[in-house]
N, C-alpha and C positions, 0 to 999 in steps of 0.2 A: 277538864278537857284533855289535859296532858296525860292523865291516867288512862283514858280511853285509847290513846295512841299506843301507849305501852302495852296494854292488854291486846290490842290488835296485832302488834308486832310479835308478841309472845305466841299468839295463836298461829300466825304465819310461820314462825320459826318451827313450831311443832309440826305443822303441815309439811314443811320442806323436809324435816327429819324423817317423818313417816314415809313420805314418797321416796326418799333416798333408800331407806331400809327395804321397801317393797321392790324397788328396782334392783337392788343388790340381791335380794332373795330370788327374783325371777332369773337373773343372769347366772346365779350360782346353781340353780336347778337345771337350767338349760345347758350349762357349760360342762356337760359330762363327756368331754372329748377324750379323756385318757383312761377311762375305766370301762369295765364290762357293761354291756347293755342289759344283762340279766338283772331283774329287779332284786335289790338288796345286796348285790355284789359290787365291791369296790376295788377288785383286783385290776391290775394293769391289762391293757389290751394285748391280745395275741393275734387273732385273725377274725375277719368278718364282724368286728365289733364285740367279740366275746373274749374272755380271759381263756387261758389254756384249758382249764378244767371244763368250763361251759362249752367251749368249742368242741372238745372231744365228746362231750355228752350230746351235743347237737348233731355232730356227724354220725355218731353211733345210732341215735334215734332215727335219722334219715335212712341209714343203711338197713336197720331192722324193719322200718316201714316198707322199704322196697323189697326186702327179702320175704317178709310174710304176706305182703299185699302187692304183688308185682303189677297189678292193674291200678293201683292206688294213684289217683291224681291224673289219670289218662282219660 
């Protein structure tokens, strides 16, 4: 009977460890507060959630869309 209690406590310990690992993984993936929001980029933020390079690319893309398609989005 004592063996069953030990087996049960080992299972509960593993469950707790797995839950803690999953919680850590969720917070790690959501805690992207200081890096670029562009997928795969881990550079520091510059403006509007982008790093300096992706911010410039984003602004350039918007400018070119407005330049070549002035009625775009209206």
